VOKOL-285691 format. One record per residue (C-alpha): x, z, y. Coordinates in pm, whole numbers, plus 50000, padded with zeros to 5 digits. Layout:
XZY/...
! end
This chain:
500265001850023/502835009650201/505014975150161/501474959750245/501364973650561/504364968750648/503704927150589/501024932650844/502204914951168/499824936151412/502394965351287/505364949551486/503744943751827/505044962152075/502884996452171/500824991952501/500105022652743/496035026952749/496055029753110/498645002453213/496524980252978/493144988653107/494664984453499/496634951553464/496264937453108/498894921852893/502104910153047/503464874852982/506014893352719/503454907152519/501064879252541/503894858652421/505114882452146/501624882151976/501544845751967/504784846851760/503184868951531/500234849551507/497684873751637/495964849951858/491864841551771/492554807651619/489184801651421/488104776251154/487514744451266/484434732351105/484014700251333/485144675951062/486854676850729/490554686550680/493124661250569/493474677550225/489784672350176/489944635550298/492744628350089/491224644849801/487614630349860/488964591249847/491664597849601/490304618849338/487564603349186/486494592348835/486414556348952/489424556349109/490894573748780/489534544248541/490594514648834/494484528748826/494264529748452/493484495548383/495964487248657/498864505448451/497794484248149/497644450848370/501484463648454/502294470348140/501184438647980/503154421248240/500124402648422/500794413348773/498674382948896/495454402148760/495964431048989/493794421249266/491324442249134/493904474049208/494984459849509/491294459149635/490914493949505/493664509249705/492934487250029/489434503550023/491474536449996/493384529950269/490774519250510/489074546150409/491224572550484/492254553650813/488784551250886/487914587850825/491124597750968/490864587351321/486874602151348/488234635751253/491124629951515/488454620251770/485544645351680/488044677551667/489414666952037/485894663352143/485164695552013/488264713952180/487054699952551/483774719852465/485474752052358/483764779452568/485974796052855/486924831452844/488214857653118/491074881253047/493244904353231/496764891753232/499324907953465/497094923753663/495064892253711/492164874253600/493064839453387/490234817853236/491304806052898/490264788352592/488874813952356/491344808752079/494014814552335/492734855752320/495594878052112/495104912151987/494854939952293/494004913552500/491454928352825/488474904952838/485874904953106/482554899453036/479504893353243/475574883453167/475404854452947/478464856652792/479354854152397/481814880252281/484624863852155/486164887951892/485834921851826/486634954052042/486234982952213/484734990952547/486995000352852/484224997553148/480184989853131/478504985053446/474934984153289/476304962153033/473404953552798/474284930152437/471994914652229/473224925451849/469894905951684/472344886551456/473944917851313/470674940551270/467514917551334/466294940951605/465594920051932/465954952652125/469254954952366/471854977652276/473584993752619/477114994452595/479185024652724/482875028152737/484545037152357/481825014252177/482264986851940/481964949952074/480834926551783/482464890551813/479034865751815/476684891152018/476134882652359/475334899352714/472074900752833/472984919053123/475584937253333/479174935653316/482254954253133/485414950352971/486664957352635/490394951952433/490284927852174/490534950251810/490094922851561/490864882651592/490784849951413/489874857151058/489354890051106/486904890651353/482964896651295/481884864651444/484384843351178/483444870550836/479614855850991/479794821251027/482224818850659/479214837350503/476774813350633/478504784350537/479074797250162/477074780449891/475164759150146/475274720050073/473714692950294/470724679150143/471704643950160/469714620149976/472364593349958/475164618149821/472994630849550/471794592049494/476044583749476/476624617249265/473814609249008/475284569348964/478544582448932/477644608448695/475564585148448/477904556048512/481064579948390/479034593448084/478294556147972/481574542048064/483554550747768/481564541647470/480704509847655/484754503347680/485094512047326/482444485447251/483624458047513/487234462347339/486574461147010/484074425147102/487004409547254/489874421246950/486744401346751/486624370646966/490504367546937/490434364746559/489624400846470/491754433946504/494404423446228/494704386246342/494604398646720/497554423046663/499464395246425/499244370746662/499394393546988/496004378247074/495374416247146/497234412447513/494384386247591/491624406547452/493074434247664/492974416947965/489564403147942/488074442647860/489984452448145/488094422948353/484774432548222/485184472648260/486514471848624/483414451148700/481404477848622/482324499248893/480414498049215/484034513149381/483394503749754/479694520549733/481034554249864/483624538750049/481554519650259/479004548150300/481834570750448/482634542950686/479454542950828/478924577950861/482104578350992/481574552351262/478484568051353/479734598651424/481904585951666/479754565751832/477464599651842/480224621051958/480814592752275/476934603552363/477304641452377/476494644551989/479004664051752/478214656951424/479724686851209/479124671950840/478884633950846/475494630150620/473874652950911/473444614251074/471134605150730/468974639350724/468004629351112/466444596850963/464534615650696/463224644750909/459714641850909/459384677851090/461154690151465/460734728351496/461914734751857/461974765352077/460384763352437/463934771552641/466654744952651/463954720752471/460884718052669/462344734652995/466124731753103/466134771453155/466974770253490/464254792853701/463404783154047/460674802854289/457454790654288/455084814954501/454484844854673/451784866154748/451544893654998/449354923854829/447324946655049/447554986355008/445494983854725/447564961154502/445634934054599/446614896854674/445664886155066/447684848955085/449594828554880/452964815155034/454464790554810/458014771454765/459504745254978/457804710754887/459654687654652/461814663054859/462114679355156/465764681755295/466474723055396/466734726855792/468934757355917/465854761356174/464174792056059/460764795156123/459744831856241/461714865556225/462044875555845/459914903055743/461454933555542/460514926855202/461804886355260/465194907455354/465034926555061/464394896654813/467414878255014/469724908254908/468304909554551/469194870454523/472114870754749/473894896454420/476524882354195/475464903553917/471844890353975/469804874953640/468254842053670/465134850153797/466164873554119/469304840854138/466244818054221/465684840954499/468764829354666/467464798654845/463654803454950/464844836755121/468404830955282/468414860655558/470124891755456/469894926655599/471964936355827/472404973255701/473934978255370/472394994555099/472915032455052/473115024754680/471734997454425/470634997354023/471964965353862/468914946453646/468784962353296/466724946753013/466214981752908/464514993953211/463084957853295/463794961053683/466344961153977/466844984754244/468064988654612/468045017454847/468345015055222/468455046855439/466735060655736/468955038355921/467975006555798/464775006956023/461504985655875/463734985555542/464035020555493/463195028655138/463135022154795/462894989754657/462334976154311/461614940554155/460994942253819/457774931153561/454524942653680/454624968653386/457114988753583/453835003153750/452325012053451/454535046353432/452565069153702/454565062453967/452395034554162/450925049554488/446965061354415/445265038154601/446645009654398/444424997054159/447224990253864/444984976953573/443194950053827/446684941453928/448214936353583/445014914853489/445734889753762/449544887753684/448294882053306/446174854453408/449164838453618/451314841753323/449024825353096/449594796353305/453354795553228/454294808353512/456594843953519/455724871753767/457414895653931/456394924954152/458054936354469/457374975154512/458374997754754/458245036754765/458975060955078/461885079755125/461305118555071/463835128955370/467445125155355/469245109555083/471175135954906/473185126554572/472285157754409/468435144954417/468725110454347/471645113454064/468795100753835/467355074354068/470845057254110/471835053753738/468245036353679/466995061853502/463865073053688/461385051553959/460675066754294/457125082154339/454325064254531/455215030954454/453475005354635/453554970154555/454124945654815/454394914754679/454004895254344/456264867654257/455794839854064/458864817453909/458904790153688/460984773153430/461844741053483/460524714053232/463294690353138/462674655153252/463064638452958/460884659452740/457474641252773/459384607852623/461494623552389/458494640152209/456264609952267/459224591152045/459294614851820/455064613851765/455504574351767/457804576751442/455344597751270/457714629051307/455444665051343/456304688851609/456184726051610/457304749651882/458464784251777/459284806152069/459774841752107/457134838952463/453914843852477/451874823752263/449624813552578/452614805252798/454424783752541/450984767252475/451184757352860/454164744352869/453514728652557/450224706852715/452544700453050/454224678652825/452174660152639/451714680352310/447904681952194/446994723952139/443764727952053/444324768452121/446274790552306/449144790452068/449154814651734/450684853851774/453454850351499/453284889451482/449754887751383/450324859651091/450624871150714/453454879350562/452984864850237/454704827650177/451374807350075/449654826450420/452594816850638/452334779250471/448824774850551/449354785050894/452764762850943/450074736150823/447564737651061/449214747451342/451704735651597/452894760651853/453574802351768/454434823052008/456224860051972/458424846851671/460934870051518/464384856651395/463544867651069/460194849251120/461814815851232/463644814550913/460474818850708/458964793650878/461164766550816/460954776750458/457574778550426/457904738950603/459854727150337/457814743950072/455044718250165/457344693850129/458664685350455/461774674950547/462584703450866/465354701851147/465404728651335/467004736051694/468524764851858/470834780852060/470484818852068/472334839951780/468974846551639/468684816651584/471274809951333/469504819551021/466904796351090/469494765851188/470824774950853/468054770750617/466684738850786/467644705950609/468904695650964/470244727951211/471074717351559/472534738651789/473094732952164/476424731352325/475744763952531/474774779752236/476024811852027/479004802351829/477744818751529/474264793651568/477174766251616/479404776251308/476134767951068/474524738951237/475264704351095/475084690551455/475834701251792/474174685452110/476984691352352/475224688452673/472134704752550/470084677852557/467234673952354/466854637252445/470214625552263/467954629851934/466144594151958/469624581751946/470864597351621/467654590051507/468724553451536/472344561051381/470364577351054/468054551151019/470964521151036/473144541950787/470264549050545/468514510550551/472464495350517/473044521150248/470364509850049/470994475650093/474354478249986/472984501349685/471374473849617/474114446549588/476804472549375/474114485249105/473464444549106/477254440249026/476884473148807/473634461748625/474984424348554/478584436948426/477474457548191/474934439648013/477634407648047/480404429047900/477784441747584/476644406247510/479814393847490/480924420847339/478124419447036/478094383547003/481854384446958/482374359947251/485534355047462/484844372947853/484394342448089/486314355048364/489984371848391/490024401248623/491774379248910/488604356048925/486224382348880/487964402349172/487714373749398/484014363849324/482964402849340/485164399749714/482834373549800/479694379049727/479794416349770/483494432449875/483484411350243/480044411050327/480254451050255/481754454950540/479644439650757/476254452850613/477634487050625/477604486351033/475164459251132/472164467751347/469204483051108/465924495651231/463824498150909/462234531650901/463544555550639/461304555250325/461644581350030/463264570549709/466084548549799/468024549449454/465094542749295/463884513349490/467664504349453/467754504449059/464084482149086/465914458349298/468874454949087/466684444648754/466034409748817/469204394949007/471324414448708/468884393848435/469184365048640/473424365948635/473704374948291/470994341948213/473084320048374/476554328848272/475494332847917/473734295747965/477134282448065/479134301647809/476824286747528/476864250647640/480724246747632/481254267347374/478984242047188/480604212547345/484224225747288/485274226847646/488544248247691/488554286447789/489994274048113/486834254948225/484444280248125/485804302848291/485834282048598/482154270848566/481164304948554/482634314548837/480904285849022/477624303048879/478354341548961/479404332149289/476504309149380/473954330649194/475224361149379/475054347749738/471514343449677/471004381849567/472974384749937/470524359250115/467614379249926/468744413450066/469554406450363/466164395050511/464414392850716/467734367350812/468334364251206/471144340751334/474114371151281/473124371250914/472694334350872/476274327151023/477494358650750/475834333250484/477164304450560/480754318350637/480624332050286/479604295650114/482584280450329/485124306850169/483924300649842/484634262749873/487954271349976/489134287949733/487464261849456/489244230749615/492904246549782/495624239549559/497484272549590/493974287649492/493354266349176/496964271249059/496234311649089/492764318648944/493824292848695/491154274548755/490224237848543/487984213548676/485014215548398/483934184548226/481014168248392/478334180748171/480104215848210/480124212248590/475814198148604/475324227648411/476434253148581/474614239948906/471654235248703/472154273248553/472624283248905/469684268749078/467724284548811/469214316348844/468524316249206/464984307449119/464964339748877/466214359449182/463504345949434/460904354849213/462174392949108/462444399749454/458844387249551/457784405849229/460264440149350/457974437049709/454644437849562/455804469249377/457874487249637/456124470149986/457954453350241/460834476450452/458944487550780/460354478551100/460474500651385/459094483251670/458894508051911/462494513052158/464534544152208/463254565452545/465174554052831/466474584053059/464334589653330/465524586953646/466414620053795/465444635854119/467354646154401/469574672854359/468164709954456/464424692054417/461604697154214/459484667654049/456484663554207/454124674253900/456314712453962/455454710754312/451084717254303/450534755654247/448514756953923/445284771753940/443854794053716/441484776853466/439074783753166/441004797052853/439894766952670/441694740252913/444564755753101/446754739153340/449934732553222/453124748353423/456354762853250/456474795653123/459084827253122/462884822952997/462954836252607/464224870252561/464044883652941/461724906252973/461794907553360/458324890353315/454314898553290/454424881652918/456904914452766/454484936353011/451644919952814/452564937052480/452694974852614/448874968852769/447224988452544/443574994252634/443814968152936/441424938052877/443114904353034/441124891353300/439894859853259/441184834053464/438564813753446/436204839053640/435864839653998/434694865954243/431004858854347/430794844354658/434754835054661/435794795754741/437364780854443/440834775154617/442214735954691/443094717254373/446014702054556/447514730254680/447554708354981/445494729855247/446754754455455/445284784455580/445704799155928/449074823255874/447134850356077/443844847255755/444864877555504/441284866755303/440874875354921/441474848854698/439714853254345/441794870254038/443574853153819/444234819954069/447084807454295/445604801854640/446994770054843/449994778255061/451274784055374/455174786155493/457524817155422/458714827955772/462554833055822/464004814655525/464994772055502/461974756355465/463544724055304/464664728554994/464044748754663/466924746054368/466414779754220/
! end
């Protein structure tokens, strides 16, 4: 044990003074020492396969073993010119290695560029470095939204809240104080802090978690399964077939005794090798690998990182896409929407909305900003403001002239932030609270405030997809004394006699391309499921805004049955789900799979990792948690959901082209096996030399395969491509074998030489084989016709050029045999045509996709909102809600989270108006008199007026 510990590089690092470490971090010398000892945060790369895996994949196959065994036999026999099949095999391997290694380098380079930046304290200064440049004992600084890059111990905390749901399954934030343990893979929800790294690289929790998540996880690739099945069954059949073929060729050369005594066994062995090597579809796996690699590189240039090549194929097979609201339907940014000034009873008087879109900001301020507006400007200007509070930065620009006595940063545990101004601040004096409306539930509100009615009003607004916050104020109780206000300073206690001053509404920006992308998937018959942790009503509102048909207000997942059958039924009948826990997300994916669907799951948070892993295709956002990206198959580097249609196009191309390749390669294998067995049983000499068969194979399959693997193809995915490919190969294989048997039988009957029969058989095989290619390429276009025509020209050149004739040992057949070869070719092509029509009658024609990939919509000018976000939404009956955005998943400073705590309070019906109240403007364009303070119906947002004391032109949020 002592010897093992002595070998630990961590024990050989120099000691660090804890006080110096906290104040200044590591020195450059200490960092260099730890890097030299291998104590950096280097993590395994899963973007592409390692070089060893690439070599093993392309070299260590049973087919290659058979090919190179046959090549060794040919070399021993001294028949060097018959090694063309081996040269082709080596060429295939080299091309595959070069292609995939080139793709690996490009993908690794792109993955490196998109590593997260980390802030570390070194030599008394903060530096931004890559995650893998962190070393043991580094002091790392964290702020809201950061992922914890390594394990460590907290040395400084300013209301540091961490999301450990990936570890515990509990969504409740965990507050971290000095001395607490931090684990990599967790995320900072609020506050800031610093920690000292205690474990890096493979010893860090996130790496262990990712490695465990990757264990025993094999991608559900139909192409991969089909290729493995072909290799398995063919490998089993090849050994007995080889024995039968060799015995037949020995018998064809006079029997075993005669062949051994005369040396004819050499010719028998060469023709047996020709027959056996023809049975191996050696290029099928290679072409598929190249197609995957090229698709991965093309997608990487479009900001889509493929972490395992078959993932391209999976999306083409997906028939259900599950996604969260935030980051998919919305872009995750929060913008201020409107504000309602509240009267002493907590009821709205007049609404004041955000600036209109497309209007340039003006430096001229209208009027003098009121105290509450200055306080909102203070909250928005705070560097540690959460995204909702930060959205106040642009509409409220006039900061208070007085310094606050103290302030409390936002924390998800207390659901509010606070600031206190002393008596010298004049009209600003008092305690100001900004938080979720339910902060008024704790009995701290002024007696005059109708809390229940105000919360019902906030609920009704939130159901329209808006986020609501309350700005409340409490008076000072005499001079501020530290001993009396300690609990408030720590955010552990709210002041008494809180009076709500303003009800604020915020929106998440709906992605400009969300509706178009979802419409594209619907056109492709892909079902869409929204699975979110937010309120079902708000999720449903956003879903409707982007064009989804939602018959109800969404399903509350907390009320769903836990048994698999009940969950399967719910997933089959509903589209929008809210309040979904991380465990439920994974269970929902499995329920859809149990219903027979191929499921894609998008996610960004660490609470999505389990569902992303369980899905057939896990898709992570580029800004997502490292643990989620580690278990995903695909990463959208720029986080744009609109990238997926392009991936779908590439996946369809790969599957459709692979199916065509499989049709041709299985045809080759089928006719080679039948031909070899027939000539072995009939004791006829095989009608090809290895060099002749290799050239024919190159003309009708090897050369066009490179073009087939990469050419455009919009064919929609259909299940069972291996079955269809096998069915396609039957008629062409029978036609080719029948034509070749006819030629050989005629030549044997009329005494033609073996060389003449071989030449006639080469012509017949090439002509019928090119017709099979013609059939597989349909529908033909100019490019495909040019390809086939070029191959016919190549065939003529091979037959007529003298050097080619000498190499292939061609001998001009007799006129009768040549006529028979052409007649057999025509009949063979006719059989192929008839067989193909019968094949289409059984499986049906392939369906071409006529829809176009959605173009990127024009982006509005920076700092503006699209027009459909500019109008203030109004409350509507529950059956016909409007479609605004909704709160950010996981942010508790909203009425959505408050709603969960409203026991015994019935939500206000947003469709009801106060008796005699006038309905608000449907378009929000009316501007009431600025002096008016009429009361509007509860649950509705009335027409708006400009906010005084702020820039009136632009609302960036």
